[in-house]
C-alpha positions as CSV (number, residue, x, y, z in Angstrom):
1,X,-7.2,-73.4,223.9
2,X,-6.2,-70.8,221.3
3,X,-8.2,-67.6,220.8
4,X,-9.6,-67.2,217.2
5,X,-7.2,-65.6,214.8
6,X,-9.6,-62.8,213.9
7,X,-9.1,-59.8,216.2
8,X,-12.1,-60.0,218.6
9,X,-12.9,-56.3,218.4
10,X,-16.2,-56.5,220.3
11,X,-14.7,-58.9,222.8
12,X,-11.8,-56.5,223.5
13,X,-14.3,-53.6,224.0
14,X,-16.2,-55.7,226.5
15,X,-13.0,-56.6,228.4
16,X,-11.7,-53.0,228.5
17,X,-15.0,-51.9,230.0
18,X,-14.7,-54.4,232.8
19,X,-13.5,-53.0,236.1
20,X,-11.6,-54.9,238.8
21,X,-13.6,-54.8,242.1
22,X,-13.4,-56.5,245.5
23,X,-15.7,-59.4,246.5
24,X,-17.8,-57.0,248.6
25,X,-18.4,-54.6,245.7
26,X,-19.0,-57.6,243.3
27,X,-21.7,-59.1,245.6
28,X,-23.5,-55.7,245.8
29,X,-24.1,-55.7,242.1
30,X,-27.2,-57.2,240.5
31,X,-26.5,-60.4,238.5
32,X,-26.8,-58.8,235.1
33,X,-24.4,-55.9,236.1
34,X,-21.7,-58.3,237.3
35,X,-20.8,-58.8,233.6
36,X,-19.0,-55.4,233.9
37,X,-17.0,-56.3,236.9
38,X,-13.8,-58.4,237.2
39,X,-13.4,-60.3,240.5
40,X,-11.2,-63.2,241.5
41,X,-12.2,-65.1,244.6
42,X,-9.5,-65.0,247.3
43,X,-7.6,-62.2,245.5
44,X,-8.0,-59.2,247.9
45,X,-5.0,-57.0,246.9
46,X,-5.9,-54.3,244.4
47,X,-2.6,-54.3,242.6
48,X,-2.7,-58.1,242.2
49,X,-6.3,-58.0,240.9
50,X,-5.4,-55.3,238.4
51,X,-2.3,-57.2,237.2
52,X,-4.4,-60.3,236.6
53,X,-7.1,-58.3,234.8
54,X,-4.5,-56.6,232.5
55,X,-2.8,-59.9,231.8
56,X,-6.0,-61.5,230.5
57,X,-6.7,-58.4,228.4
58,X,-3.3,-58.7,226.8
59,X,-3.9,-62.4,226.1
60,X,-7.2,-61.6,224.4
61,X,-5.6,-58.8,222.4
62,X,-2.5,-60.9,221.4
63,X,-4.3,-64.2,220.9
64,X,-2.1,-66.0,223.6
65,X,-2.7,-69.6,224.4
66,X,-3.3,-70.7,227.9
67,X,0.2,-72.0,228.2
68,X,1.8,-68.7,227.1
69,X,-0.4,-66.7,229.4
70,X,0.3,-68.9,232.4
71,X,4.0,-68.6,231.9
72,X,3.8,-64.8,231.7
73,X,1.5,-64.3,234.6
74,X,3.5,-66.7,236.8
75,X,6.7,-64.8,236.0
76,X,5.0,-61.5,236.8
77,X,3.7,-62.8,240.2
78,X,7.1,-64.2,241.1
79,X,8.9,-60.9,240.2
80,X,6.6,-59.0,242.5
81,X,6.9,-61.6,245.3
82,X,3.2,-62.5,245.2
83,X,1.7,-65.9,245.8
84,X,-0.5,-66.5,242.8
85,X,-3.5,-68.9,242.4
86,X,-2.9,-72.6,242.1
87,X,-2.5,-74.0,238.6
88,X,-6.0,-75.4,238.4
89,X,-7.4,-72.0,239.4
90,X,-5.3,-70.2,236.9
91,X,-6.8,-72.5,234.2
92,X,-10.3,-71.7,235.4
93,X,-9.7,-67.9,235.6
94,X,-8.2,-67.8,232.1
95,X,-10.6,-70.1,230.2
96,X,-13.8,-68.7,231.9
97,X,-12.9,-65.1,231.3
98,X,-11.6,-65.5,227.7
99,X,-14.7,-67.5,226.7
100,X,-17.0,-65.0,228.3
101,X,-15.4,-62.1,226.4
102,X,-15.6,-64.0,223.2
103,X,-19.2,-64.9,223.6
104,X,-20.2,-61.4,224.6
105,X,-18.5,-60.1,221.4
106,X,-20.2,-62.9,219.4
107,X,-23.6,-61.9,220.8
108,X,-23.4,-58.5,219.2
109,X,-22.3,-60.0,215.9
110,X,-25.3,-62.4,215.9
111,X,-27.7,-59.7,216.8
112,X,-26.5,-57.6,213.9
113,X,-27.8,-60.3,211.5
114,X,-30.8,-61.5,213.5
115,X,-33.4,-60.4,210.9
116,X,-31.8,-62.6,208.2
117,X,-30.7,-65.4,210.6
118,X,-33.4,-65.5,213.4
119,X,-32.6,-69.0,214.7
120,X,-29.8,-69.9,217.0
121,X,-28.4,-73.4,217.5
122,X,-26.7,-74.4,220.7
123,X,-23.3,-76.0,220.1
124,X,-21.3,-77.9,222.7
125,X,-17.8,-79.5,222.1
126,X,-19.2,-83.0,222.9
127,X,-16.1,-84.6,224.3
128,X,-15.5,-86.4,227.6
129,X,-15.2,-83.1,229.4
130,X,-18.6,-81.8,228.3
131,X,-21.2,-81.5,231.0
132,X,-24.2,-83.8,230.5
133,X,-26.6,-80.9,230.5
134,X,-24.6,-79.0,227.8
135,X,-24.5,-82.2,225.8
136,X,-28.3,-82.4,226.1
137,X,-28.5,-78.8,224.7
138,X,-26.2,-79.5,221.8
139,X,-27.8,-79.1,218.4
140,X,-31.1,-77.7,219.7
141,X,-32.5,-74.8,217.7
142,X,-34.3,-71.9,219.5
143,X,-35.5,-68.6,218.1
144,X,-33.1,-65.7,218.9
145,X,-35.8,-63.8,220.7
146,X,-36.8,-66.8,222.9
147,X,-36.5,-66.1,226.7
148,X,-34.4,-69.3,226.8
149,X,-31.3,-67.4,225.8
150,X,-31.7,-64.9,228.7
151,X,-30.6,-67.8,231.0
152,X,-28.7,-70.3,228.8
153,X,-26.6,-68.2,226.4
154,X,-23.1,-69.5,227.0
155,X,-20.9,-69.7,228.8
156,X,-23.0,-71.7,231.1
157,X,-20.5,-72.6,233.8
158,X,-16.9,-72.3,234.8
159,X,-14.6,-73.3,231.9
160,X,-17.6,-73.8,229.6
161,X,-16.6,-74.1,225.9
162,X,-20.1,-74.0,224.4
163,X,-21.1,-71.5,221.7
164,X,-24.0,-70.6,219.5
165,X,-24.5,-70.8,215.7
166,X,-26.9,-68.6,213.6
167,X,-29.3,-70.1,211.1
168,X,-31.6,-68.7,208.5
169,X,-35.2,-69.9,208.1
170,X,-34.2,-71.6,204.9
171,X,-31.4,-73.5,206.6
172,X,-33.7,-74.7,209.3
173,X,-36.2,-75.9,206.7
174,X,-33.7,-77.6,204.4
175,X,-32.0,-79.4,207.3
176,X,-35.3,-80.6,208.8
177,X,-34.5,-79.0,212.2
178,X,-37.1,-78.6,214.9
179,X,-37.4,-75.2,216.6
180,X,-37.8,-75.7,220.3
181,X,-38.4,-73.5,223.4
182,X,-36.8,-75.3,226.4
183,X,-37.7,-74.2,229.9
184,X,-35.9,-74.4,233.2
185,X,-36.9,-77.7,234.8
186,X,-37.5,-79.5,231.5
187,X,-36.0,-83.0,231.2
188,X,-33.7,-83.2,228.2
189,X,-32.2,-86.3,226.7
190,X,-28.4,-86.5,226.6
191,X,-27.4,-87.2,223.0
192,X,-23.7,-88.2,223.5
193,X,-21.0,-89.2,225.9
194,X,-21.1,-91.7,228.7
195,X,-24.6,-90.6,229.7
196,X,-26.1,-91.0,226.2
197,X,-29.9,-91.7,226.4
198,X,-30.2,-90.4,230.0
199,X,-32.4,-87.4,230.8
200,X,-31.2,-84.5,232.8
201,X,-33.1,-81.5,234.2
202,X,-32.4,-78.1,232.6
203,X,-30.9,-75.9,235.4
204,X,-28.5,-72.9,235.2
205,X,-25.2,-73.2,237.0
206,X,-24.6,-70.8,240.0
207,X,-23.4,-67.4,238.8
208,X,-24.2,-68.3,235.2
209,X,-28.0,-67.8,235.1
210,X,-27.9,-64.7,232.8
211,X,-27.1,-63.8,229.2
212,X,-23.9,-61.8,229.7
213,X,-23.9,-60.6,226.1
214,X,-27.3,-59.1,226.5
215,X,-26.5,-57.7,229.9
216,X,-23.4,-56.0,228.6
217,X,-24.8,-54.4,225.4
218,X,-28.2,-53.5,226.9
219,X,-27.6,-53.0,230.6
220,X,-29.4,-50.2,232.5
221,X,-27.2,-49.2,235.4
222,X,-29.7,-46.4,236.4
223,X,-31.9,-49.0,238.0
224,X,-29.6,-49.6,241.0
225,X,-29.5,-47.7,244.2
226,X,-27.1,-44.7,244.4
227,X,-25.4,-46.0,247.5
228,X,-24.7,-49.4,245.8
229,X,-23.3,-47.7,242.7
230,X,-21.3,-45.3,244.9
231,X,-19.7,-48.2,246.8
232,X,-18.8,-50.0,243.6
233,X,-17.4,-46.9,241.9
234,X,-15.4,-46.0,245.0
235,X,-14.0,-49.5,245.1
236,X,-13.0,-49.1,241.4
237,X,-11.2,-45.9,242.1
238,X,-9.4,-47.4,245.1
239,X,-8.4,-50.6,243.3
240,X,-7.4,-49.1,240.0
241,X,-5.6,-45.9,241.1
242,X,-4.9,-42.9,239.0
243,X,-2.8,-44.8,236.4
244,X,-5.6,-47.1,235.3
245,X,-7.2,-46.3,232.0
246,X,-11.0,-46.8,231.6
247,X,-11.9,-47.2,227.9
248,X,-15.1,-45.1,228.3
249,X,-13.5,-42.3,230.3
250,X,-9.8,-42.5,229.5
251,X,-9.7,-38.7,228.9
252,X,-12.1,-36.7,231.0
253,X,-12.2,-33.6,228.7
254,X,-12.8,-35.7,225.6
255,X,-15.2,-38.3,226.9
256,X,-18.4,-38.6,224.8
257,X,-20.7,-37.8,227.7
258,X,-18.9,-34.5,228.3
259,X,-19.0,-33.4,224.7
260,X,-22.8,-33.7,224.8
261,X,-23.3,-31.5,227.8
262,X,-24.2,-28.4,225.9
263,X,-26.9,-30.1,223.9
264,X,-28.8,-33.4,223.7
265,X,-27.9,-34.3,227.3
266,X,-29.4,-37.6,228.4
267,X,-29.7,-39.5,231.6
268,X,-27.2,-42.0,230.3
269,X,-24.7,-39.1,230.0
270,X,-25.3,-38.3,233.7
271,X,-24.7,-42.0,234.6
272,X,-21.4,-41.9,232.7
273,X,-20.4,-38.7,234.3
274,X,-20.9,-40.3,237.7
275,X,-18.3,-42.9,236.8
276,X,-16.0,-40.2,235.4
277,X,-16.1,-38.3,238.6
278,X,-14.9,-41.3,240.6
279,X,-12.3,-42.4,238.1
280,X,-10.8,-39.0,237.2
281,X,-11.4,-36.7,240.2
282,X,-8.2,-34.8,239.8
283,X,-9.0,-34.1,236.2
284,X,-12.5,-33.1,237.2
285,X,-11.2,-30.4,239.6
286,X,-8.9,-29.0,237.0
287,X,-11.6,-29.1,234.3
288,X,-14.1,-27.4,236.5
289,X,-11.8,-24.4,236.8
290,X,-11.2,-24.3,233.1
291,X,-15.0,-24.4,232.5
292,X,-15.6,-21.5,234.9
293,X,-13.1,-19.5,232.7
294,X,-15.1,-20.1,229.6
295,X,-18.6,-19.1,230.8
296,X,-20.3,-15.8,231.3
297,X,-22.4,-15.9,234.5
298,X,-24.6,-13.1,233.2
299,X,-25.3,-14.8,229.9
300,X,-25.9,-18.6,230.5
301,X,-25.9,-20.9,227.5
302,X,-27.5,-23.9,229.2
303,X,-24.3,-25.7,230.1
304,X,-23.8,-28.1,233.0
305,X,-20.7,-29.4,234.7
306,X,-20.2,-32.3,237.2
307,X,-18.9,-31.1,240.5
308,X,-18.6,-34.3,242.4
309,X,-20.5,-37.2,244.0
310,X,-22.3,-37.4,247.3
311,X,-20.0,-38.9,249.9
312,X,-20.7,-42.4,251.0
313,X,-21.6,-41.3,254.5
314,X,-24.2,-38.9,253.1
315,X,-25.8,-41.6,251.0
316,X,-25.9,-44.0,254.0
317,X,-27.5,-41.2,256.2
318,X,-30.1,-40.5,253.5
319,X,-30.9,-44.2,253.2
320,X,-31.7,-44.3,257.0
321,X,-34.0,-41.3,256.3
322,X,-35.8,-43.3,253.6
323,X,-34.3,-41.2,250.9
324,X,-32.7,-42.8,247.9
325,X,-31.3,-40.4,245.3
326,X,-31.4,-41.7,241.7
327,X,-27.7,-40.7,241.3
328,X,-24.9,-39.7,243.6
329,X,-23.7,-37.2,241.0
330,X,-23.7,-33.5,241.9
331,X,-24.0,-31.0,239.0
332,X,-23.9,-27.2,238.5
333,X,-25.3,-25.2,235.6
334,X,-24.0,-21.9,234.3
335,X,-27.3,-20.3,235.1
336,X,-26.9,-21.2,238.8
337,X,-23.4,-19.6,238.8
338,X,-25.1,-16.5,237.5
339,X,-27.5,-16.7,240.5
340,X,-24.6,-17.1,242.9
341,X,-22.7,-14.0,241.8
342,X,-25.6,-11.7,241.1
343,X,-25.4,-8.1,242.3
344,X,-28.2,-8.5,244.9
345,X,-26.2,-11.1,246.8
346,X,-23.1,-9.0,246.5
347,X,-24.8,-6.1,248.2
348,X,-25.7,-8.3,251.1
349,X,-22.2,-9.6,251.2
350,X,-23.6,-13.1,250.8
351,X,-21.8,-13.8,247.5
352,X,-18.9,-16.3,246.9
353,X,-16.0,-15.2,244.8
354,X,-15.3,-17.1,241.6
355,X,-12.1,-18.3,243.3
356,X,-14.3,-19.8,246.1
357,X,-16.7,-21.3,243.7
358,X,-13.7,-22.9,241.9
359,X,-13.0,-24.8,245.2
360,X,-16.4,-26.6,245.2
361,X,-15.1,-30.0,243.9
362,X,-12.4,-30.1,246.7
363,X,-14.8,-28.9,249.4
364,X,-17.3,-31.6,248.6
365,X,-14.7,-34.1,249.8
366,X,-13.6,-32.0,252.8
367,X,-16.5,-29.9,254.0
368,X,-19.1,-30.6,256.7
369,X,-22.4,-32.0,255.6
370,X,-25.8,-31.2,257.0
371,X,-29.3,-32.4,256.4
372,X,-32.1,-29.8,256.0
373,X,-35.2,-31.5,257.6
374,X,-37.4,-28.6,256.4
375,X,-36.5,-28.8,252.7
376,X,-35.4,-32.5,252.7
377,X,-32.2,-31.5,251.0
378,X,-28.5,-31.4,251.8
379,X,-26.3,-28.5,252.8
380,X,-22.5,-28.5,252.8
381,X,-20.4,-25.9,254.7
382,X,-16.8,-25.0,255.0
383,X,-14.7,-22.3,256.6
384,X,-13.6,-19.3,254.5
385,X,-9.9,-19.3,253.9
386,X,-9.7,-15.6,254.8
387,X,-9.9,-16.5,258.4
388,X,-12.7,-14.1,259.3
389,X,-14.7,-16.9,261.1
390,X,-17.3,-16.9,258.4
391,X,-18.7,-20.1,256.9
392,X,-19.5,-20.7,253.3
393,X,-22.4,-22.9,252.3
394,X,-23.6,-24.9,249.3
395,X,-27.3,-25.8,249.3
396,X,-28.1,-28.8,247.0
397,X,-31.4,-30.2,245.9
398,X,-31.7,-34.0,245.6
399,X,-33.0,-35.5,242.3
400,X,-33.4,-32.1,240.7
401,X,-34.9,-32.0,237.2
402,X,-31.9,-30.7,235.1
403,X,-32.8,-27.9,232.6
404,X,-36.4,-28.7,233.5
405,X,-36.3,-31.7,231.2
406,X,-38.5,-34.7,232.0
407,X,-36.4,-37.8,232.9
408,X,-33.1,-35.8,233.3
409,X,-32.4,-36.0,237.0
410,X,-29.3,-35.4,239.2
411,X,-28.4,-33.7,242.5
412,X,-28.0,-30.0,241.7
413,X,-26.3,-27.1,243.5
414,X,-29.1,-24.6,243.8
415,X,-27.3,-21.8,245.7
416,X,-24.2,-20.8,247.6
417,X,-23.6,-18.1,250.2
418,X,-22.1,-16.9,253.4
419,X,-23.4,-17.8,256.9
420,X,-22.5,-17.6,260.5
421,X,-21.7,-20.9,262.3
422,X,-24.5,-20.4,264.8
423,X,-27.0,-20.1,261.9
424,X,-26.6,-23.8,261.2
425,X,-25.2,-25.4,264.4
426,X,-27.8,-23.7,266.6
427,X,-30.8,-24.5,264.4
428,X,-32.8,-27.7,264.9
429,X,-33.7,-27.5,261.2
430,X,-30.3,-28.8,260.4
431,X,-28.7,-32.1,261.5
432,X,-25.0,-32.6,261.0
433,X,-24.2,-35.8,259.0
434,X,-20.5,-35.7,259.4
């Protein structure tokens, strides 16, 4: 199997956006979101999984044959003292992932000409290795917008080599082709191979009952529970480590979602920022301090900055309370910073210094978390470094409407201040989470 000579630009983009995850994280994802995850059964070590992922990406980029790739990955595993997958599993891993990447890229190309070529024709290899069901689909013409493709866009099984051709209305007419709309459960006649003339039921293979091209280019990650996303993103950060480059968030300061914070902010940007926070937490902490240096708390410009994500323990606690935040992302606006340092709070000695506000991203990971039963919100506290026995607090509103814009929701820091330990620990209003 040789990858097409043309550089598969869209296939490469798809592959770079995949993220190595453990089996547990993979199984938490909905079926159409698994297209963005890379998982190899039986491969639990994060460094081994990442090495396998990167080797397939290089094969896709360089157009390596299976034989060339197998030699390189085998040499790599031996050099590191790892026991790699058996030869038949290596073959399956390579061919299934390469074919998936190619077909995802092809889906975008076909959709770009769908107005002129609105018919798609299923194409199987039709040799002795072709599955009877795929042989039965070979040559069938189905409209591009037919629900059939939501389930049966290739690959349709491990090591599947099927593809799809586009046709114009004129081509369908001149060739005398019949436009069909097969449904799951239909009996289809096998048109070639040893089972020629037999009828087989149309059923998707396990793990292949979705259109991975459509799922990748049109996926809506915002539909999934915050604790599920949190677990997956945490697993990504653990497996990939600091050195791993995510194509969408390779540089935190230059990521597209960050450049749009000052204007035209969308919920998708907030989704992307949630990923950024997990993948680039050290850069986040540094960038937050740099952002504080650029703003005037007394003259807010409507800017927002990500401060962190709700810890997993907090999300699990909230789930037990029947509360499911839309995101785990925690944000802070320049207007709220103005509220934090205003003169009235300073006179009451309830104000945090800018140096203490600068520590918020770190304290989110280290502080003590409380649930406010009265306000149904979260509060985080930590001890002031000065050693005066005073606690600092951060009160956060879940699912807050950012900039008062409809549909723009995240968890927002609403206020900070100074408290005494007994003000929280001795009040039944607050329950310590961890």
